[in-house]
N, CA, C and O atoms as CSV, one atom per row, in Angstrom:
chain,resi,resn,atom,element,x,y,z
A,1,MET,N,N,269.668,9.494,77.061
A,1,MET,CA,C,268.412,10.206,77.112
A,1,MET,C,C,268.641,11.519,77.859
A,1,MET,O,O,269.232,11.545,78.938
A,2,GLN,N,N,268.166,12.591,77.267
A,2,GLN,CA,C,268.228,13.895,77.910
A,2,GLN,C,C,266.911,14.165,78.620
A,2,GLN,O,O,265.887,13.569,78.285
A,3,GLN,N,N,266.936,15.057,79.594
A,3,GLN,CA,C,265.721,15.385,80.338
A,3,GLN,C,C,265.582,16.896,80.447
A,3,GLN,O,O,266.568,17.617,80.600
A,4,ILE,N,N,264.345,17.358,80.366
A,4,ILE,CA,C,264.043,18.774,80.560
A,4,ILE,C,C,262.856,18.870,81.515
A,4,ILE,O,O,261.876,18.136,81.388
A,5,ASP,N,N,262.964,19.779,82.464
A,5,ASP,CA,C,261.910,19.990,83.455
A,5,ASP,C,C,261.254,21.337,83.161
A,5,ASP,O,O,261.887,22.386,83.279
A,6,VAL,N,N,259.986,21.294,82.781
A,6,VAL,CA,C,259.251,22.528,82.485
A,6,VAL,C,C,258.120,22.745,83.496
A,6,VAL,O,O,257.147,23.443,83.212
A,7,THR,N,N,258.261,22.138,84.677
A,7,THR,CA,C,257.241,22.343,85.706
A,7,THR,C,C,257.217,23.817,86.106
A,7,THR,O,O,258.247,24.489,86.148
A,8,GLY,N,N,256.017,24.293,86.395
A,8,GLY,CA,C,255.848,25.683,86.775
A,8,GLY,C,C,255.658,26.622,85.598
A,8,GLY,O,O,255.332,27.794,85.787
A,9,LEU,N,N,255.859,26.120,84.379
A,9,LEU,CA,C,255.715,26.952,83.182
A,9,LEU,C,C,254.367,26.701,82.526
A,9,LEU,O,O,253.871,25.574,82.521
A,10,LYS,N,N,253.788,27.736,81.982
A,10,LYS,CA,C,252.511,27.650,81.265
A,10,LYS,C,C,252.744,27.984,79.799
A,10,LYS,O,O,253.724,28.637,79.443
A,11,ALA,N,N,251.823,27.523,78.953
A,11,ALA,CA,C,251.920,27.730,77.510
A,11,ALA,C,C,252.134,29.211,77.200
A,11,ALA,O,O,251.532,30.081,77.829
A,12,PRO,N,N,252.986,29.480,76.237
A,12,PRO,CA,C,253.665,28.580,75.304
A,12,PRO,C,C,255.073,28.195,75.739
A,12,PRO,O,O,255.783,27.539,74.977
A,13,LEU,N,N,255.501,28.584,76.946
A,13,LEU,CA,C,256.888,28.360,77.359
A,13,LEU,C,C,257.337,26.906,77.329
A,13,LEU,O,O,258.450,26.649,76.872
A,14,PRO,N,N,256.536,25.925,77.791
A,14,PRO,CA,C,257.020,24.543,77.720
A,14,PRO,C,C,257.358,24.100,76.290
A,14,PRO,O,O,258.385,23.459,76.067
A,15,ILE,N,N,256.502,24.440,75.330
A,15,ILE,CA,C,256.762,24.036,73.944
A,15,ILE,C,C,258.017,24.715,73.416
A,15,ILE,O,O,258.803,24.085,72.707
A,16,LEU,N,N,258.220,25.977,73.743
A,16,LEU,CA,C,259.419,26.679,73.280
A,16,LEU,C,C,260.683,26.031,73.833
A,16,LEU,O,O,261.663,25.867,73.107
A,17,LYS,N,N,260.669,25.664,75.108
A,17,LYS,CA,C,261.835,25.019,75.711
A,17,LYS,C,C,262.044,23.609,75.150
A,17,LYS,O,O,263.181,23.189,74.933
A,18,ILE,N,N,260.957,22.886,74.918
A,18,ILE,CA,C,261.056,21.547,74.331
A,18,ILE,C,C,261.613,21.641,72.918
A,18,ILE,O,O,262.488,20.859,72.546
A,19,ARG,N,N,261.116,22.591,72.126
A,19,ARG,CA,C,261.610,22.780,70.755
A,19,ARG,C,C,263.109,23.071,70.759
A,19,ARG,O,O,263.851,22.512,69.951
A,20,ARG,N,N,263.556,23.938,71.659
A,20,ARG,CA,C,264.977,24.283,71.742
A,20,ARG,C,C,265.812,23.056,72.115
A,20,ARG,O,O,266.868,22.818,71.530
A,21,ALA,N,N,265.337,22.284,73.085
A,21,ALA,CA,C,266.083,21.087,73.501
A,21,ALA,C,C,266.172,20.075,72.367
A,21,ALA,O,O,267.238,19.509,72.125
A,22,LEU,N,N,265.056,19.841,71.666
A,22,LEU,CA,C,265.058,18.876,70.563
A,22,LEU,C,C,265.961,19.325,69.422
A,22,LEU,O,O,266.603,18.492,68.782
A,23,SER,N,N,266.019,20.618,69.159
A,23,SER,CA,C,266.830,21.105,68.041
A,23,SER,C,C,268.316,20.873,68.276
A,23,SER,O,O,269.088,20.821,67.319
A,24,ALA,N,N,268.729,20.734,69.527
A,24,ALA,CA,C,270.134,20.495,69.852
A,24,ALA,C,C,270.483,19.006,69.885
A,24,ALA,O,O,271.631,18.644,70.144
A,25,MET,N,N,269.502,18.145,69.623
A,25,MET,CA,C,269.710,16.698,69.715
A,25,MET,C,C,269.859,16.076,68.331
A,25,MET,O,O,269.466,16.671,67.327
A,26,ALA,N,N,270.425,14.886,68.289
A,26,ALA,CA,C,270.560,14.135,67.042
A,26,ALA,C,C,269.256,13.397,66.733
A,26,ALA,O,O,268.446,13.138,67.622
A,27,HIS,N,N,269.074,13.067,65.460
A,27,HIS,CA,C,267.900,12.310,65.011
A,27,HIS,C,C,267.765,11.026,65.832
A,27,HIS,O,O,268.749,10.319,66.052
A,28,ASP,N,N,266.566,10.733,66.277
A,28,ASP,CA,C,266.216,9.553,67.075
A,28,ASP,C,C,266.667,9.609,68.533
A,28,ASP,O,O,266.395,8.675,69.287
A,29,ASP,N,N,267.350,10.679,68.952
A,29,ASP,CA,C,267.650,10.829,70.376
A,29,ASP,C,C,266.336,11.029,71.129
A,29,ASP,O,O,265.361,11.532,70.570
A,30,VAL,N,N,266.318,10.633,72.394
A,30,VAL,CA,C,265.091,10.690,73.192
A,30,VAL,C,C,265.203,11.794,74.242
A,30,VAL,O,O,266.229,11.948,74.904
A,31,LEU,N,N,264.127,12.549,74.371
A,31,LEU,CA,C,264.026,13.613,75.363
A,31,LEU,C,C,262.915,13.260,76.343
A,31,LEU,O,O,261.783,13.001,75.935
A,32,MET,N,N,263.234,13.250,77.629
A,32,MET,CA,C,262.240,13.058,78.684
A,32,MET,C,C,261.816,14.445,79.157
A,32,MET,O,O,262.655,15.278,79.501
A,33,VAL,N,N,260.513,14.683,79.171
A,33,VAL,CA,C,259.959,15.973,79.586
A,33,VAL,C,C,259.137,15.765,80.853
A,33,VAL,O,O,258.295,14.869,80.911
A,34,VAL,N,N,259.381,16.587,81.860
A,34,VAL,CA,C,258.589,16.594,83.087
A,34,VAL,C,C,257.833,17.918,83.105
A,34,VAL,O,O,258.435,18.984,82.974
A,35,ALA,N,N,256.513,17.848,83.268
A,35,ALA,CA,C,255.675,19.048,83.222
A,35,ALA,C,C,254.536,18.927,84.221
A,35,ALA,O,O,254.206,17.835,84.684
A,36,ASP,N,N,253.943,20.066,84.544
A,36,ASP,CA,C,252.757,20.040,85.400
A,36,ASP,C,C,251.604,20.843,84.798
A,36,ASP,O,O,250.600,21.084,85.470
A,37,ASP,N,N,251.738,21.255,83.552
A,37,ASP,CA,C,250.683,21.992,82.855
A,37,ASP,C,C,249.792,20.994,82.118
A,37,ASP,O,O,250.239,20.398,81.137
A,38,PRO,N,N,248.545,20.790,82.555
A,38,PRO,CA,C,247.679,19.805,81.908
A,38,PRO,C,C,247.384,20.125,80.445
A,38,PRO,O,O,247.035,19.224,79.682
A,39,ASP,N,N,247.516,21.388,80.038
A,39,ASP,CA,C,247.303,21.736,78.630
A,39,ASP,C,C,248.334,21.078,77.718
A,39,ASP,O,O,248.072,20.877,76.532
A,40,LEU,N,N,249.498,20.744,78.261
A,40,LEU,CA,C,250.547,20.123,77.453
A,40,LEU,C,C,250.117,18.755,76.931
A,40,LEU,O,O,250.606,18.311,75.892
A,41,VAL,N,N,249.211,18.084,77.635
A,41,VAL,CA,C,248.706,16.779,77.188
A,41,VAL,C,C,248.039,16.905,75.821
A,41,VAL,O,O,248.127,15.991,75.001
A,42,MET,N,N,247.382,18.020,75.574
A,42,MET,CA,C,246.716,18.237,74.290
A,42,MET,C,C,247.648,18.865,73.258
A,42,MET,O,O,247.558,18.549,72.072
A,43,VAL,N,N,248.531,19.740,73.692
A,43,VAL,CA,C,249.364,20.517,72.777
A,43,VAL,C,C,250.575,19.735,72.282
A,43,VAL,O,O,250.942,19.848,71.113
A,44,LEU,N,N,251.194,18.952,73.141
A,44,LEU,CA,C,252.440,18.275,72.779
A,44,LEU,C,C,252.282,17.287,71.626
A,44,LEU,O,O,253.133,17.285,70.737
A,45,PRO,N,N,251.251,16.452,71.586
A,45,PRO,CA,C,251.102,15.551,70.432
A,45,PRO,C,C,250.969,16.307,69.108
A,45,PRO,O,O,251.530,15.886,68.096
A,46,ALA,N,N,250.238,17.406,69.110
A,46,ALA,CA,C,250.091,18.203,67.887
A,46,ALA,C,C,251.426,18.825,67.488
A,46,ALA,O,O,251.765,18.862,66.305
A,47,PHE,N,N,252.178,19.310,68.464
A,47,PHE,CA,C,253.506,19.855,68.184
A,47,PHE,C,C,254.403,18.790,67.563
A,47,PHE,O,O,255.074,19.043,66.562
A,48,CYS,N,N,254.414,17.594,68.161
A,48,CYS,CA,C,255.255,16.510,67.646
A,48,CYS,C,C,254.888,16.165,66.210
A,48,CYS,O,O,255.762,16.008,65.358
A,49,GLU,N,N,253.605,16.048,65.950
A,49,GLU,CA,C,253.162,15.695,64.606
A,49,GLU,C,C,253.553,16.773,63.600
A,49,GLU,O,O,254.027,16.459,62.508
A,50,GLN,N,N,253.362,18.017,63.954
A,50,GLN,CA,C,253.681,19.121,63.052
A,50,GLN,C,C,255.185,19.237,62.820
A,50,GLN,O,O,255.619,19.519,61.703
A,51,ALA,N,N,255.979,19.023,63.859
A,51,ALA,CA,C,257.426,19.195,63.761
A,51,ALA,C,C,258.151,17.935,63.306
A,51,ALA,O,O,259.354,17.977,63.047
A,52,GLY,N,N,257.436,16.807,63.203
A,52,GLY,CA,C,258.062,15.575,62.747
A,52,GLY,C,C,258.750,14.776,63.831
A,52,GLY,O,O,259.594,13.931,63.536
A,53,HIS,N,N,258.402,15.029,65.081
A,53,HIS,CA,C,258.956,14.252,66.190
A,53,HIS,C,C,257.968,13.158,66.568
A,53,HIS,O,O,256.816,13.173,66.133
A,54,ARG,N,N,258.423,12.210,67.379
A,54,ARG,CA,C,257.572,11.080,67.752
A,54,ARG,C,C,257.347,11.080,69.259
A,54,ARG,O,O,258.295,11.138,70.043
A,55,LEU,N,N,256.085,11.015,69.648
A,55,LEU,CA,C,255.725,10.896,71.060
A,55,LEU,C,C,255.738,9.416,71.407
A,55,LEU,O,O,254.892,8.655,70.936
A,56,ILE,N,N,256.692,9.011,72.226
A,56,ILE,CA,C,256.870,7.598,72.569
A,56,ILE,C,C,255.986,7.199,73.747
A,56,ILE,O,O,255.370,6.134,73.743
A,57,MET,N,N,255.932,8.070,74.755
A,57,MET,CA,C,255.238,7.716,75.987
A,57,MET,C,C,254.741,8.981,76.665
A,57,MET,O,O,255.386,10.029,76.613
A,58,ALA,N,N,253.579,8.865,77.303
A,58,ALA,CA,C,253.060,9.936,78.156
A,58,ALA,C,C,252.376,9.275,79.344
A,58,ALA,O,O,251.580,8.351,79.180
A,59,ARG,N,N,252.691,9.753,80.530
A,59,ARG,CA,C,252.029,9.219,81.714
A,59,ARG,C,C,251.901,10.326,82.747
A,59,ARG,O,O,252.616,11.328,82.712
A,60,GLN,N,N,250.982,10.117,83.654
A,60,GLN,CA,C,250.756,11.072,84.731
A,60,GLN,C,C,251.011,10.384,86.054
A,60,GLN,O,O,250.594,9.245,86.266
A,61,ASN,N,N,251.696,11.080,86.941
A,61,ASN,CA,C,251.925,10.599,88.295
A,61,ASN,C,C,251.664,11.783,89.218
A,61,ASN,O,O,252.489,12.691,89.323
A,62,GLY,N,N,250.516,11.768,89.885
A,62,GLY,CA,C,250.136,12.912,90.710
A,62,GLY,C,C,249.910,14.123,89.828
A,62,GLY,O,O,249.238,14.026,88.801
A,63,PRO,N,N,250.463,15.266,90.218
A,63,PRO,CA,C,250.248,16.475,89.425
A,63,PRO,C,C,251.193,16.602,88.227
A,63,PRO,O,O,251.055,17.529,87.428
A,64,CYS,N,N,252.142,15.690,88.097
A,64,CYS,CA,C,253.145,15.798,87.033
A,64,CYS,C,C,252.858,14.863,85.866
A,64,CYS,O,O,252.298,13.778,86.025
A,65,PHE,N,N,253.262,15.322,84.695
A,65,PHE,CA,C,253.170,14.546,83.465
A,65,PHE,C,C,254.588,14.252,82.992
A,65,PHE,O,O,255.475,15.099,83.099
A,66,TYR,N,N,254.791,13.058,82.474
A,66,TYR,CA,C,256.089,12.629,81.967
A,66,TYR,C,C,255.906,12.210,80.517
A,66,TYR,O,O,255.038,11.398,80.199
A,67,PHE,N,N,256.732,12.772,79.642
A,67,PHE,CA,C,256.661,12.473,78.217
A,67,PHE,C,C,258.033,12.041,77.736
A,67,PHE,O,O,259.049,12.563,78.195
A,68,GLU,N,N,258.067,11.087,76.811
A,68,GLU,CA,C,259.293,10.752,76.103
A,68,GLU,C,C,259.056,11.052,74.638
A,68,GLU,O,O,258.084,10.584,74.044
A,69,LEU,N,N,259.959,11.841,74.056
A,69,LEU,CA,C,259.873,12.230,72.656
A,69,LEU,C,C,261.134,11.786,71.939
A,69,LEU,O,O,262.231,11.880,72.488
A,70,ALA,N,N,260.982,11.306,70.718
A,70,ALA,CA,C,262.134,10.990,69.879
A,70,ALA,C,C,262.242,12.071,68.814
A,70,ALA,O,O,261.252,12.411,68.166
A,71,ARG,N,N,263.438,12.608,68.633
A,71,ARG,CA,C,263.623,13.688,67.672
A,71,ARG,C,C,263.521,13.154,66.249
A,71,ARG,O,O,264.185,12.185,65.878
A,72,GLY,N,N,262.673,13.811,65.463
A,72,GLY,CA,C,262.576,13.533,64.032
A,72,GLY,C,C,261.799,12.282,63.702
A,72,GLY,O,O,261.646,11.386,64.532
A,73,GLY,N,N,261.310,12.236,62.475
A,73,GLY,CA,C,260.713,11.041,61.898
A,73,GLY,C,C,259.472,10.508,62.560
A,73,GLY,O,O,259.468,9.354,62.990
A,74,ALA,N,N,258.407,11.295,62.666
A,74,ALA,CA,C,257.140,10.784,63.208
A,74,ALA,C,C,256.605,9.697,62.294
A,74,ALA,O,O,256.482,9.906,61.087
A,75,THR,N,N,256.287,8.540,62.855
A,75,THR,CA,C,255.808,7.422,62.050
A,75,THR,C,C,254.372,7.050,62.366
A,75,THR,O,O,253.798,6.189,61.699
A,76,GLN,N,N,253.787,7.676,63.361
A,76,GLN,CA,C,252.405,7.366,63.716
A,76,GLN,C,C,251.722,8.641,64.152
A,76,GLN,O,O,252.379,9.623,64.499
A,77,LYS,N,N,250.415,8.623,64.135
A,77,LYS,CA,C,249.657,9.798,64.564
A,77,LYS,C,C,249.788,9.924,66.077
A,77,LYS,O,O,249.524,8.975,66.815
A,78,ASN,N,N,250.190,11.082,66.519
A,78,ASN,CA,C,250.366,11.351,67.943
A,78,ASN,C,C,249.068,11.889,68.513
A,78,ASN,O,O,248.739,13.057,68.306
A,79,THR,N,N,248.330,11.060,69.225
A,79,THR,CA,C,247.088,11.507,69.840
A,79,THR,C,C,247.278,11.547,71.346
A,79,THR,O,O,247.907,10.649,71.907
A,80,PRO,N,N,246.755,12.559,72.012
A,80,PRO,CA,C,247.078,12.750,73.418
A,80,PRO,C,C,246.641,11.621,74.328
A,80,PRO,O,O,247.434,11.161,75.150
A,81,HIS,N,N,245.421,11.164,74.210
A,81,HIS,CA,C,244.930,10.178,75.170
A,81,HIS,C,C,245.292,8.754,74.784
A,81,HIS,O,O,245.115,7.839,75.588
A,82,ALA,N,N,245.791,8.546,73.580
A,82,ALA,CA,C,246.241,7.217,73.196
A,82,ALA,C,C,247.490,6.839,73.983
A,82,ALA,O,O,247.755,5.655,74.193
A,83,PHE,N,N,248.258,7.835,74.420
A,83,PHE,CA,C,249.511,7.562,75.101
A,83,PHE,C,C,249.448,7.759,76.603
A,83,PHE,O,O,250.207,7.130,77.340
A,84,LEU,N,N,248.560,8.620,77.069
A,84,LEU,CA,C,248.567,9.003,78.476
A,84,LEU,C,C,248.194,7.829,79.365
A,84,LEU,O,O,247.118,7.244,79.242
A,85,GLN,N,N,249.113,7.499,80.265
A,85,GLN,CA,C,248.902,6.427,81.229
A,85,GLN,C,C,248.962,7.041,82.624
A,85,GLN,O,O,249.794,7.908,82.889
A,86,HIS,N,N,248.112,6.609,83.483
A,86,HIS,CA,C,248.122,7.092,84.861
A,86,HIS,C,C,248.881,6.094,85.720
A,86,HIS,O,O,248.661,4.886,85.630
A,87,ALA,N,N,249.772,6.604,86.549
A,87,ALA,CA,C,250.532,5.731,87.446
A,87,ALA,C,C,249.594,5.156,88.499
A,87,ALA,O,O,248.661,5.821,88.949
A,88,SER,N,N,249.855,3.919,88.882
A,88,SER,CA,C,248.997,3.314,89.905
A,88,SER,C,C,249.602,3.437,91.273
A,88,SER,O,O,249.012,2.981,92.252
């Protein structure tokens, strides 16, 4: 699993960096994304669906959001709040 940290970045920079990281990965490889931009919760699922990637997991812990994406082959509708889990 690869990881990318886009904390401190605001749209559209996180998506551009995520797109670049995913393009360098093999099909079905997983990318862990760490972010602190709350807009990414809404934008990332739409990006995944449009680009054909799969949003596996999204959770929030304090001010940070953690996402796991699988490159290629979206098999389900990626909706933002269906995945977002808050850490206890």
